C-alpha positions in Angstrom: -58.1 18.9 -61.8 -57.3 16.2 -59.3 -60.2 14.3 -57.9 -60.3 14.1 -54.1 -61.1 10.6 -53.0 -63.7 10.3 -50.3 -63.7 7.4 -48.1 -66.8 5.8 -46.7 -67.7 6.8 -43.2 -67.1 3.4 -41.6 -63.5 3.1 -43.1 -60.8 3.0 -40.5 -57.3 3.9 -41.6 -54.8 1.2 -40.3 -51.1 1.6 -40.1 -48.7 4.6 -40.3 -47.6 6.6 -43.2 -44.0 6.6 -44.2 -43.5 10.1 -42.9 -44.8 9.2 -39.5 -42.4 6.2 -39.2 -39.4 8.3 -40.3 -40.3 11.0 -37.8 -40.6 8.4 -35.0 -37.3 6.8 -36.0 -35.6 10.2 -36.0 -36.8 11.1 -32.5 -35.7 7.6 -31.2 -32.2 8.0 -32.8 -31.8 11.5 -31.3 -32.8 10.2 -27.8 -30.4 7.2 -28.1 -27.5 9.5 -29.1 -28.1 11.8 -26.1 -28.4 8.9 -23.6 -25.3 7.2 -25.1 -23.2 10.3 -24.8 -24.2 10.7 -21.2 -23.5 7.0 -20.3 -20.2 7.1 -22.1 -18.9 9.9 -20.0 -20.3 8.4 -16.9 -18.5 5.1 -17.5 -15.3 6.9 -18.2 -15.6 8.7 -14.8 -16.2 5.3 -13.0 -12.9 4.0 -14.4 -11.0 7.1 -13.1 -12.6 6.8 -9.7 -11.8 3.1 -9.5 -8.2 3.7 -10.4 -7.9 6.5 -7.8 -9.4 4.2 -5.1 -6.8 1.5 -6.0 -4.0 3.9 -5.8 -5.2 5.2 -2.4 -5.4 1.6 -1.1 -1.8 0.8 -2.4 -0.6 4.1 -0.8 -2.1 3.1 2.5 -0.5 -0.4 2.4 2.9 1.1 1.6 2.6 3.7 4.4 1.5 1.1 7.0 4.6 -1.1 6.1 6.9 2.0 6.3 5.5 3.0 9.7 5.8 -0.6 11.1 9.4 -0.8 10.1 10.2 2.7 11.3 8.7 1.9 14.8 10.2 -1.6 15.1 12.7 -2.1 17.9 15.7 -3.8 16.3 18.3 -2.9 19.0 18.5 -6.5 20.3 19.3 -7.9 16.9 21.7 -5.1 16.2 23.6 -5.9 19.4 23.7 -9.5 18.4 25.0 -8.7 14.9 27.6 -6.3 16.2 28.9 -8.9 18.7 29.1 -11.5 16.0 30.8 -9.2 13.6 33.2 -7.0 15.4 33.9 -4.8 12.4 30.3 -3.4 12.5 29.2 -0.9 15.1 25.8 -1.3 16.8 24.5 1.7 14.8 25.6 0.3 11.5 24.1 -3.1 12.4 20.8 -1.4 13.2 21.0 0.4 9.8 21.7 -2.9 8.0 18.8 -4.6 9.7 16.4 -1.8 8.9 17.7 -1.8 5.3 16.9 -5.5 5.0 13.4 -5.0 6.4 12.7 -2.1 4.1 13.8 -4.1 1.1 11.7 -7.1 2.0 8.6 -5.0 2.9 8.9 -2.6 -0.1 10.8 -4.4 -2.8 12.0 -2.5 -5.8 13.2 -5.4 -7.8 12.8 -9.2 -7.4 16.2 -9.6 -5.8 15.2 -7.4 -2.9 12.9 -10.1 -1.6 15.9 -12.1 -0.4 17.7 -9.4 1.6 21.3 -8.2 1.4 22.8 -11.5 0.3 20.5 -12.6 -2.5 23.4 -13.9 -4.7 23.2 -17.3 -2.9 19.5 -17.6 -3.8 19.8 -16.4 -7.4 23.3 -17.6 -8.3 23.9 -14.2 -10.0 26.9 -13.3 -7.9 25.6 -9.7 -7.6 26.2 -8.1 -4.3 24.3 -5.3 -2.6 25.4 -2.1 -4.5 23.3 0.4 -2.6 25.4 3.2 -1.0 25.8 3.3 2.8 24.7 6.5 4.4 25.1 6.9 8.1 
């Protein structure tokens, strides 16, 4: 039979057993995994919210530019252009001026930054190919 060791009464056990350390490590690992999963999804949500906020800001800027051009009074410039170029009516001149303003305020390609006659700036010889709709 095994002998049971008896310790003196004043003996104080110091340290942890291997089982106690493993249990503590397992509990810590489980808690870290739970917290990591929660933080991961939280960080993913913040990226989505930040992207949505940026898209809303860009949309507001585009809408403000569109509204400014739509409400602009270009009749004086249209009269001047129709007088200078007798082949263009005042309504067509107004359309062309608004078209230039839209292209400069809301460019779709780099060439749009220069207006209708951008071939003299780029040297490309490309003319405005957008269809005219009255």
